[in-house]
C-alpha positions as a Python dict, from the first residue, in 0.01 Angstrom:
ca = {
    (1, 'M'): (0, 0, 0),
    (2, 'S'): (128, 323, -67),
    (3, 'N'): (79, 596, 162),
    (4, 'I'): (-11, 928, 98),
    (5, 'K'): (229, 1200, 226),
    (6, 'N'): (20, 1380, 540),
    (7, 'F'): (89, 1739, 456),
    (8, 'Y'): (32, 1963, 178),
    (9, 'D'): (16, 2361, 62),
    (10, 'V'): (-266, 2265, -171),
    (11, 'A'): (-499, 1960, -219),
    (12, 'V'): (-667, 1943, -546),
    (13, 'V'): (-984, 1751, -578),
    (14, 'G'): (-1053, 1653, -927),
    (15, 'G'): (-789, 1560, -1207),
    (16, 'G'): (-989, 1707, -1501),
    (17, 'P'): (-848, 1994, -1674),
    (18, 'V'): (-972, 2264, -1413),
    (19, 'G'): (-855, 2081, -1158),
    (20, 'S'): (-486, 2021, -1305),
    (21, 'Q'): (-464, 2379, -1437),
    (22, 'V'): (-521, 2519, -1100),
    (23, 'A'): (-234, 2267, -938),
    (24, 'F'): (-5, 2338, -1267),
    (25, 'K'): (-11, 2704, -1163),
    (26, 'L'): (-19, 2690, -766),
    (27, 'A'): (274, 2422, -828),
    (28, 'G'): (453, 2668, -1063),
    (29, 'M'): (462, 2938, -751),
    (30, 'G'): (658, 2718, -556),
    (31, 'H'): (339, 2550, -346),
    (32, 'N'): (363, 2199, -272),
    (33, 'T'): (63, 2052, -461),
    (34, 'I'): (-121, 1715, -486),
    (35, 'I'): (-386, 1613, -703),
    (36, 'L'): (-683, 1375, -573),
    (37, 'E'): (-848, 1185, -883),
    (38, 'K'): (-1140, 928, -776),
    (39, 'K'): (-1105, 792, -1159),
    (40, 'E'): (-841, 506, -1186),
    (41, 'K'): (-750, 634, -1542),
    (42, 'F'): (-750, 962, -1682),
    (43, 'T'): (-871, 810, -2036),
    (44, 'S'): (-1178, 687, -1927),
    (45, 'P'): (-1474, 772, -2106),
    (46, 'I'): (-1609, 1108, -2080),
    (47, 'C'): (-1953, 1218, -2170),
    (48, 'C'): (-1785, 1582, -2340),
    (49, 'T'): (-1791, 1680, -2702),
    (50, 'G'): (-1489, 1878, -2635),
    (51, 'I'): (-1569, 2154, -2820),
    (52, 'V'): (-1333, 2447, -2786),
    (53, 'S'): (-1307, 2842, -2930),
    (54, 'R'): (-983, 2903, -3098),
    (55, 'E'): (-938, 3168, -2850),
    (56, 'C'): (-958, 2878, -2604),
    (57, 'V'): (-669, 2687, -2822),
    (58, 'E'): (-460, 3010, -2851),
    (59, 'N'): (-469, 3117, -2494),
    (60, 'Y'): (-369, 2830, -2372),
    (61, 'S'): (-138, 2684, -2645),
    (62, 'I'): (-359, 2343, -2691),
    (63, 'P'): (-136, 2182, -2922),
    (64, 'D'): (-225, 2019, -3245),
    (65, 'S'): (-142, 1674, -3106),
    (66, 'V'): (-476, 1687, -2899),
    (67, 'I'): (-706, 1803, -3149),
    (68, 'H'): (-920, 1576, -3390),
    (69, 'R'): (-1001, 1888, -3641),
    (70, 'W'): (-1114, 2211, -3676),
    (71, 'A'): (-1445, 2360, -3799),
    (72, 'S'): (-1564, 2646, -3939),
    (73, 'S'): (-1899, 2594, -4016),
    (74, 'A'): (-2212, 2423, -3887),
    (75, 'V'): (-2577, 2339, -3962),
    (76, 'L'): (-2850, 2395, -3723),
    (77, 'Y'): (-3196, 2205, -3757),
    (78, 'S'): (-3524, 2347, -3664),
    (79, 'P'): (-3813, 2093, -3581),
    (80, 'N'): (-3936, 2094, -3949),
    (81, 'L'): (-3577, 2059, -4070),
    (82, 'T'): (-3535, 2441, -4195),
    (83, 'P'): (-3146, 2441, -4187),
    (84, 'L'): (-2959, 2771, -4108),
    (85, 'H'): (-2614, 2728, -4221),
    (86, 'V'): (-2315, 2920, -3990),
    (87, 'S'): (-2015, 2974, -4129),
    (88, 'R'): (-1710, 3184, -4147),
    (89, 'N'): (-1373, 3179, -4383),
    (90, 'D'): (-1164, 3101, -4111),
    (91, 'P'): (-1166, 2796, -3822),
    (92, 'Q'): (-1347, 2894, -3542),
    (93, 'V'): (-1363, 2582, -3308),
    (94, 'A'): (-1132, 2324, -3250),
    (95, 'I'): (-1321, 1940, -3155),
    (96, 'L'): (-1087, 1787, -2894),
    (97, 'D'): (-977, 1428, -2824),
    (98, 'R'): (-1075, 1481, -2468),
    (99, 'S'): (-907, 1146, -2309),
    (100, 'A'): (-588, 1307, -2478),
    (101, 'F'): (-679, 1631, -2355),
    (102, 'N'): (-661, 1529, -1995),
    (103, 'V'): (-378, 1324, -2016),
    (104, 'L'): (-182, 1625, -2149),
    (105, 'W'): (-319, 1844, -1842),
    (106, 'N'): (-223, 1589, -1618),
    (107, 'N'): (119, 1545, -1753),
    (108, 'R'): (195, 1925, -1761),
    (109, 'A'): (70, 1968, -1345),
    (110, 'Q'): (316, 1652, -1287),
    (111, 'S'): (617, 1803, -1459),
    (112, 'A'): (528, 2105, -1285),
    (113, 'G'): (596, 1896, -957),
    (114, 'V'): (237, 1834, -902),
    (115, 'Q'): (186, 1495, -731),
    (116, 'I'): (-118, 1301, -848),
    (117, 'R'): (-289, 1039, -702),
    (118, 'S'): (-553, 831, -889),
    (119, 'G'): (-809, 598, -780),
    (120, 'C'): (-858, 825, -483),
    (121, 'E'): (-1178, 876, -355),
    (122, 'V'): (-1211, 1140, -99),
    (123, 'R'): (-1457, 1111, 150),
    (124, 'K'): (-1497, 1405, 376),
    (125, 'I'): (-1327, 1764, 361),
    (126, 'R'): (-1311, 1948, 702),
    (127, 'P'): (-1165, 2285, 727),
    (128, 'D'): (-1073, 2513, 1021),
    (129, 'K'): (-918, 2800, 1103),
    (130, 'K'): (-601, 2603, 1137),
    (131, 'I'): (-584, 2365, 864),
    (132, 'A'): (-793, 2155, 633),
    (133, 'S'): (-824, 1771, 690),
    (134, 'I'): (-913, 1528, 418),
    (135, 'D'): (-1071, 1190, 463),
    (136, 'L'): (-997, 957, 163),
    (137, 'I'): (-964, 566, 55),
    (138, 'Y'): (-650, 479, -133),
    (139, 'E'): (-548, 158, -240),
    (140, 'G'): (-824, -4, -57),
    (141, 'E'): (-710, 207, 276),
    (142, 'H'): (-864, 436, 466),
    (143, 'Q'): (-591, 739, 524),
    (144, 'S'): (-605, 1085, 552),
    (145, 'L'): (-417, 1419, 464),
    (146, 'Q'): (-391, 1792, 567),
    (147, 'A'): (-369, 2103, 343),
    (148, 'R'): (-351, 2490, 361),
    (149, 'V'): (-617, 2498, 128),
    (150, 'V'): (-875, 2250, -39),
    (151, 'V'): (-965, 2313, -422),
    (152, 'I'): (-1284, 2134, -537),
    (153, 'A'): (-1307, 2063, -856),
    (154, 'A'): (-1469, 1736, -843),
    (155, 'G'): (-1738, 1786, -1140),
    (156, 'F'): (-2093, 1800, -1176),
    (157, 'G'): (-2291, 1730, -846),
    (158, 'S'): (-1977, 1676, -615),
    (159, 'W'): (-2133, 1599, -243),
    (160, 'L'): (-1831, 1728, -89),
    (161, 'I'): (-1965, 2090, -72),
    (162, 'D'): (-2204, 1937, 144),
    (163, 'G'): (-2113, 2052, 515),
    (164, 'L'): (-1958, 2390, 382),
    (165, 'G'): (-2206, 2579, 431),
    (166, 'L'): (-2206, 2593, 9),
    (167, 'E'): (-2556, 2580, -104),
    (168, 'G'): (-2592, 2372, -452),
    (169, 'A'): (-2669, 2511, -779),
    (170, 'G'): (-2993, 2363, -785),
    (171, 'D'): (-3082, 2402, -1196),
    (172, 'F'): (-2922, 2153, -1423),
    (173, 'V'): (-2949, 1950, -1727),
    (174, 'M'): (-2880, 1570, -1829),
    (175, 'G'): (-2684, 1483, -2101),
    (176, 'A'): (-2613, 1143, -2317),
    (177, 'Q'): (-2378, 1082, -2557),
    (178, 'A'): (-2203, 789, -2805),
    (179, 'E'): (-1932, 746, -3072),
    (180, 'V'): (-2075, 640, -3406),
    (181, 'E'): (-1977, 561, -3709),
    (182, 'I'): (-2065, 806, -3973),
    (183, 'R'): (-2146, 841, -4365),
    (184, 'D'): (-1989, 1156, -4536),
    (185, 'I'): (-2072, 1388, -4271),
    (186, 'K'): (-1861, 1660, -4287),
    (187, 'E'): (-1969, 1987, -4072),
    (188, 'V'): (-2159, 1994, -3711),
    (189, 'E'): (-2477, 1942, -3724),
    (190, 'V'): (-2708, 2046, -3401),
    (191, 'Y'): (-3088, 1986, -3414),
    (192, 'F'): (-3352, 2141, -3233),
    (193, 'G'): (-3698, 2036, -3118),
    (194, 'R'): (-3938, 1888, -2836),
    (195, 'K'): (-3935, 1547, -3012),
    (196, 'I'): (-3577, 1563, -3023),
    (197, 'A'): (-3426, 1689, -2741),
    (198, 'P'): (-3714, 1896, -2521),
    (199, 'S'): (-3596, 2245, -2416),
    (200, 'F'): (-3247, 2198, -2535),
    (201, 'F'): (-3062, 2066, -2840),
    (202, 'A'): (-2906, 1767, -3030),
    (203, 'W'): (-2576, 1743, -3174),
    (204, 'L'): (-2391, 1493, -3440),
    (205, 'V'): (-2013, 1621, -3438),
    (206, 'P'): (-1718, 1483, -3627),
    (207, 'T'): (-1401, 1363, -3480),
    (208, 'S'): (-1131, 1210, -3656),
    (209, 'G'): (-1179, 993, -3955),
    (210, 'N'): (-1523, 818, -3987),
    (211, 'K'): (-1623, 897, -3636),
    (212, 'A'): (-1843, 1145, -3478),
    (213, 'L'): (-2017, 1182, -3122),
    (214, 'V'): (-2353, 1228, -3101),
    (215, 'G'): (-2534, 1362, -2805),
    (216, 'L'): (-2801, 1576, -2631),
    (217, 'L'): (-2934, 1770, -2340),
    (218, 'T'): (-3237, 1720, -2190),
    (219, 'R'): (-3405, 1766, -1865),
    (220, 'K'): (-3518, 1403, -1808),
    (221, 'N'): (-3464, 1068, -1990),
    (222, 'P'): (-3161, 1164, -2230),
    (223, 'P'): (-3133, 757, -2299),
    (224, 'A'): (-3470, 735, -2446),
    (225, 'Y'): (-3411, 1029, -2657),
    (226, 'L'): (-3086, 963, -2751),
    (227, 'R'): (-3159, 606, -2889),
    (228, 'S'): (-3453, 794, -3096),
    (229, 'L'): (-3208, 1029, -3244),
    (230, 'L'): (-2988, 706, -3355),
    (231, 'S'): (-3251, 542, -3500),
    (232, 'R'): (-3319, 844, -3705),
    (233, 'L'): (-2970, 938, -3825),
    (234, 'K'): (-2952, 583, -3906),
    (235, 'V'): (-3256, 573, -4125),
    (236, 'E'): (-3111, 900, -4314),
    (237, 'G'): (-2805, 729, -4391),
    (238, 'K'): (-2577, 949, -4166),
    (239, 'I'): (-2469, 691, -3967),
    (240, 'V'): (-2357, 328, -3987),
    (241, 'S'): (-2516, 157, -3661),
    (242, 'D'): (-2737, 251, -3366),
    (243, 'N'): (-2599, -13, -3165),
    (244, 'V'): (-2381, 176, -2963),
    (245, 'S'): (-2286, 237, -2570),
    (246, 'F'): (-2355, 564, -2390),
    (247, 'T'): (-2148, 780, -2132),
    (248, 'Y'): (-2392, 1024, -1917),
    (249, 'G'): (-2340, 1324, -1755),
    (250, 'G'): (-2495, 1622, -1593),
    (251, 'V'): (-2426, 2020, -1676),
    (252, 'P'): (-2541, 2307, -1391),
    (253, 'L'): (-2746, 2575, -1498),
    (254, 'K'): (-2690, 2806, -1233),
    (255, 'T'): (-2355, 2887, -1060),
    (256, 'L'): (-2345, 2795, -688),
    (257, 'P'): (-2452, 3089, -492),
    (258, 'K'): (-2106, 3057, -296),
    (259, 'T'): (-1776, 2932, -430),
    (260, 'Y'): (-1531, 2980, -90),
    (261, 'A'): (-1531, 2863, 241),
    (262, 'E'): (-1272, 2871, 534),
    (263, 'R'): (-974, 2700, 371),
    (264, 'V'): (-1186, 2612, 35),
    (265, 'V'): (-1258, 2713, -294),
    (266, 'V'): (-1483, 2550, -566),
    (267, 'V'): (-1394, 2569, -955),
    (268, 'G'): (-1526, 2468, -1289),
    (269, 'T'): (-1813, 2268, -1342),
    (270, 'T'): (-1874, 2188, -998),
    (271, 'A'): (-1925, 2564, -926),
    (272, 'G'): (-2137, 2560, -1237),
    (273, 'Q'): (-1889, 2780, -1426),
    (274, 'V'): (-2013, 2666, -1744),
    (275, 'K'): (-2201, 2820, -2071),
    (276, 'P'): (-2575, 2812, -1992),
    (277, 'L'): (-2668, 2794, -2374),
    (278, 'T'): (-2426, 2522, -2460),
    (279, 'G'): (-2356, 2344, -2141),
    (280, 'G'): (-1978, 2378, -2225),
    (281, 'G'): (-1771, 2431, -1958),
    (282, 'I'): (-1384, 2380, -2058),
    (283, 'Y'): (-1294, 2769, -2122),
    (284, 'F'): (-1506, 2909, -1873),
    (285, 'G'): (-1337, 2671, -1611),
    (286, 'L'): (-962, 2702, -1727),
    (287, 'L'): (-1013, 3084, -1699),
    (288, 'C'): (-1175, 3063, -1320),
    (289, 'A'): (-892, 2799, -1266),
    (290, 'D'): (-639, 3080, -1346),
    (291, 'I'): (-816, 3314, -1115),
    (292, 'A'): (-865, 3085, -845),
    (293, 'A'): (-470, 3010, -859),
    (294, 'N'): (-354, 3377, -806),
    (295, 'T'): (-622, 3451, -552),
    (296, 'L'): (-472, 3122, -380),
    (297, 'G'): (-146, 3255, -431),
    (298, 'R'): (-189, 3587, -313),
    (299, 'C'): (-375, 3412, 40),
    (300, 'L'): (-95, 3141, 43),
    (301, 'S'): (189, 3404, 77),
    (302, 'A'): (-31, 3586, 276),
    (303, 'N'): (-87, 3299, 555),
    (304, 'D'): (-451, 3421, 518),
    (305, 'L'): (-697, 3129, 397),
    (306, 'S'): (-990, 3240, 591),
    (307, 'A'): (-1332, 3292, 378),
    (308, 'D'): (-1302, 3637, 395),
    (309, 'K'): (-992, 3632, 204),
    (310, 'L'): (-1085, 3393, -15),
    (311, 'S'): (-1399, 3572, -102),
    (312, 'S'): (-1203, 3785, -391),
    (313, 'Y'): (-1194, 3489, -603),
    (314, 'Q'): (-1561, 3492, -628),
    (315, 'R'): (-1572, 3844, -705),
    (316, 'N'): (-1306, 3848, -985),
    (317, 'W'): (-1449, 3535, -1117),
    (318, 'K'): (-1790, 3730, -1116),
    (319, 'R'): (-1630, 4020, -1263),
    (320, 'R'): (-1487, 3836, -1588),
    (321, 'L'): (-1768, 3592, -1659),
    (322, 'G'): (-2069, 3753, -1468),
    (323, 'R'): (-2245, 3952, -1780),
    (324, 'E'): (-2245, 3680, -1971),
    (325, 'L'): (-2409, 3387, -1732),
    (326, 'R'): (-2687, 3635, -1648),
    (327, 'T'): (-2732, 3706, -1987),
    (328, 'A'): (-2698, 3341, -2109),
    (329, 'T'): (-2902, 3245, -1804),
    (330, 'W'): (-3210, 3460, -1891),
    (331, 'A'): (-3211, 3337, -2265),
    (332, 'R'): (-3217, 2999, -2176),
    (333, 'R'): (-3521, 3040, -1966),
    (334, 'I'): (-3718, 3237, -2271),
    (335, 'I'): (-3584, 2969, -2502),
    (336, 'E'): (-3683, 2646, -2305),
    (337, 'R'): (-4050, 2814, -2322),
    (338, 'L'): (-4054, 2782, -2747),
    (339, 'D'): (-4237, 2566, -2859),
    (340, 'D'): (-4136, 2377, -3214),
    (341, 'H'): (-4384, 2589, -3424),
    (342, 'R'): (-4213, 2914, -3289),
    (343, 'I'): (-3861, 2748, -3315),
    (344, 'D'): (-3949, 2700, -3653),
    (345, 'R'): (-4065, 3047, -3728),
    (346, 'V'): (-3781, 3187, -3554),
    (347, 'F'): (-3556, 2959, -3781),
    (348, 'G'): (-3761, 3055, -4082),
    (349, 'L'): (-3760, 3466, -4009),
    (350, 'I'): (-3362, 3427, -3940),
    (351, 'Q'): (-3318, 3314, -4270),
    (352, 'S'): (-3539, 3535, -4447),
    (353, 'S'): (-3415, 3842, -4311),
    (354, 'G'): (-3054, 3807, -4354),
    (355, 'L'): (-3006, 3800, -4012),
    (356, 'I'): (-2790, 3450, -4042),
    (357, 'N'): (-2539, 3591, -4297),
    (358, 'E'): (-2513, 3911, -4041),
    (359, 'L'): (-2419, 3759, -3747),
    (360, 'S'): (-2174, 3476, -3938),
    (361, 'Q'): (-2020, 3781, -4050),
    (362, 'S'): (-2025, 3995, -3719),
    (363, 'K'): (-1731, 4032, -3505),
    (364, 'E'): (-2012, 3985, -3206),
    (365, 'L'): (-2060, 3604, -3305),
    (366, 'S'): (-1841, 3399, -3058),
    (367, 'F'): (-1837, 3059, -2985),
    (368, 'D'): (-1747, 3173, -2615),
    (369, 'W'): (-1928, 3540, -2560),
    (370, 'H'): (-2271, 3518, -2610),
    (371, 'A'): (-2422, 3862, -2458),
    (372, 'D'): (-2404, 4057, -2738),
    (373, 'V'): (-2532, 3815, -3000),
    (374, 'I'): (-2839, 3746, -2755),
    (375, 'S'): (-2897, 4135, -2783),
    (376, 'R'): (-2901, 4113, -3155),
    (377, 'V'): (-3125, 3840, -3197),
    (378, 'I'): (-3406, 3950, -2965),
    (379, 'N'): (-3372, 4296, -3082),
    (380, 'H'): (-3432, 4238, -3467),
    (381, 'R'): (-3734, 4371, -3619),
    (382, 'L'): (-3842, 4080, -3742),
    (383, 'L'): (-3835, 3834, -3370),
    (384, 'V'): (-3970, 4102, -3184),
    (385, 'N'): (-4309, 3974, -3193),
    (386, 'V'): (-4235, 3658, -3182),
    (387, 'F'): (-4112, 3712, -2803),
    (388, 'R'): (-4324, 3917, -2690),
    (389, 'S'): (-4619, 3715, -2795),
    (390, 'M'): (-4476, 3407, -2539),
    (391, 'K'): (-4676, 3313, -2253),
    (392, 'L'): (-4388, 3393, -1974),
    (393, 'P'): (-4359, 3442, -1639),
    (394, 'F'): (-4396, 3808, -1528),
    (395, 'H'): (-4083, 3834, -1419),
    (396, 'L'): (-3906, 3680, -1749),
    (397, 'K'): (-4159, 3904, -1941),
    (398, 'A'): (-4053, 4200, -1742),
    (399, 'R'): (-3685, 4174, -1834),
    (400, 'L'): (-3767, 4095, -2199),
    (401, 'Q'): (-3951, 4425, -2251),
    (402, 'R'): (-3666, 4633, -2074),
    (403, 'G'): (-3423, 4459, -2313),
    (404, 'L'): (-3618, 4538, -2589),
    (405, 'K'): (-3635, 4891, -2513),
    (406, 'T'): (-3250, 4910, -2481),
    (407, 'K'): (-3020, 4694, -2683),
    (408, 'S'): (-2696, 4822, -2585),
    (409, 'N'): (-2776, 4768, -2234),
    (410, 'L'): (-2962, 4452, -2242),
    (411, 'S'): (-2719, 4245, -2045),
    (412, 'E'): (-2649, 4505, -1776),
    (413, 'R'): (-3033, 4542, -1676),
    (414, 'I'): (-3062, 4211, -1624),
    (415, 'S'): (-2993, 4034, -1287),
}
């Protein structure tokens, strides 16, 4: 049996890209850091499509070795199969090999001096004024360690925040995904409709060779909807077989009200730092990992890891992402209430008005930053009546009306 050293400056619970990024940066600052990962292997299947923007690739120097392919276009299908083609001259997003990306980020952390223990199940975190104690099971034995501070980056739905005075996000969606063999599919395809993925969407994303990922997000019974979608894609001749295995995962739609406590910070999907419109969490998670590491670096140097001192982490990530998250959350609540008829109508109006071409060429169109595009869409002269005619709860209706009055101030007005 292998024991884990008893004391560290930083213990990171969760060895995904976000946890590895925090650990990498803190180790680079000279802090003794360990990653505690529940999975035995970092190459285990992941319910994540792995699409990131060019901005993310460039900012984090993601190498070609972990990129399946680049994409410059996508086709979006309404419930009645009206297509909207979105394209740019240059590639806009990279489709990652998620397992290889995980391993790469782990290796980076390890090369910086981070100790990594996989197959390590953290059972409880017990912080106090002087130290944080961690109870865990490693190689079949109950063990414990102490750290000056703990970073929780354990993924969606981690119960480790229980007992730390941190309230859960409370709103989430479930996802299901499968790898399939495709026939001559070159573009990313996205499908909308209540019979496909109620209130959310489904996707077909070519990866490498003749492989692709098919998946969807929905609030209930994702396996049934995914099986139906696979059957349809097989009938259409887009995939070879629908007899494939699924992976599952959850996506939070709200951030935790509080992402810090005494000697603890929460980062990434665990904290709900995810794009509410797409469910993507890689880039926002990495941005918040950097913010967490910079905050913790200062607090460790000052030897003050109190909740009051760590609260600057939340202020800083909200300053960076708050506008986007508020706007997209508000838009998500309205989109969920669109029935298939209205979705078809919106698609038709976007197509006939030329708005899709305007957006495709606009600098406002971004894979990561949605606030300005949301404002452009809901304020478009042909779409205003669609949104005004919807039966919305009073608070959403009021916010919609305020947004329609002032295009440029939409996202600042909502809360």
